[in-house]
N, C-alpha and C positions, 0 to 999 in steps of 0.2 A: 503493500498500500503506499501510496503517496503522501507526504505529511499534508496536515490541513492546509497550511500556507501556501503550497503549491498549486492550490486551485482557486486561490483568489485572483479576482479580476482587478485591472488597475481602476482607479476611482476615476480615471478621465477617460475611459472608455464607455461609449454610448451601446447598449445592448437592445434587443428586441427578441419576445420570446411570446409563445402562447401562453395566456395566464388560464385558459380553459380548457379541456380536455378535447382533441378535436372529433367532431361529429357527433356529439353527445347532447346538443341541445340547439334551440331555436338561435340563441344568440351566441358569439364569440368573442373573447377579449385578447386582442394582442396589445402587450404592455411595452412601451418604449421607456426607457431608464437611462439617465445619464446627461450629461450638458449639450448634446445636440437633439435632444428629444424634440425641444420645440419648434427648431429650426429645422427638423426632418418634416415634422407636421405641416410648417408652412409651406414646404415645397411639394406636397403631395395631397394637401387636405383643400379641396374647394368649399369654401366658406367663410368664416371670420379667421383673422390672422391669429392663429393661436398663440404666438408670443407675446401679443400686448393684451391677452385675456387675465381677468382675475384669476388667483389660485381657489382650488373646489368647486369649479363649474364645468357644465357640461354643455357642448355645442353641437348642433346637427350642420352635416353638411356632407361631400361626398370625397371619397377617394379616387384621384383621377391619374391616369397615366396617358400622357400626351394628349389630353383631349377626350381621350376614351374613359367614360366611368366604370370603375369596378365595382364600387358597391356606396350605397349610402350608409352612412355611419353617423354615431356620437361620439365623441372625443370627451373624455374626461380629464381635466388638468389639475395636477397636484405640483405646486412649485416646490422646491428644497428649500430650506430644511424642514419644510412642513409635509412631508410626505412619509410613505411607509419605507421607502429607501433612504430619505433623506438626500435625494438628490430629485431634480425635476423629473417629472412623470408624467405621460401621455398614455391612457387607457383607451384604446380604440374599440369600440363596441360595434362590431358588424354582423350579418347575418350568419348563421351557423354552419352553413354549407360548408362541406369539408372542400370543395372546388374553389370556393370564395375563399376561405381560409388560407389555402394553396398560393393562390393567385397573391393576395395581399402579402403575405408572409415571403415569397417569392420576390413580388415587386419592391419590398423594403430589401430584400437581400441585394439584387441589382443596385438601389439606390446606395446603400452601405459601403459597395464596392467601390463607386465612385470617391464617396467621401472618407473610405479607409477607415471604415466603422465595423466592427464585429457584430454580426448576429449571432445570438444564442444557438448555438446547434445541440440538441438533445443527443445524448449518446453516452 
């Protein structure tokens, strides 16, 4: 076994992960946590500018890729240090279809590659 400290992530990383079991409900939640969480949302969310909104609020809009709508979503905003992780957190509530979950997660993965941000990979 590796020491516990070997698995810690850098607090300057922004991560994305499903916060609900895949395919188990009508709604799925994808959580972004870290310093770039709101910047990422501003680039993919069509609605209000997330980085300018108050903490502990929820906003309706759409996730779009080059003008193509992926899903209508709600984004919950929690600004650090007053969040579960102590970091900036955006929780994206999307429809629970496994296909949509995979599309949104893959879309964020591609976006992260451009920003050199690490998605959380289960395993």
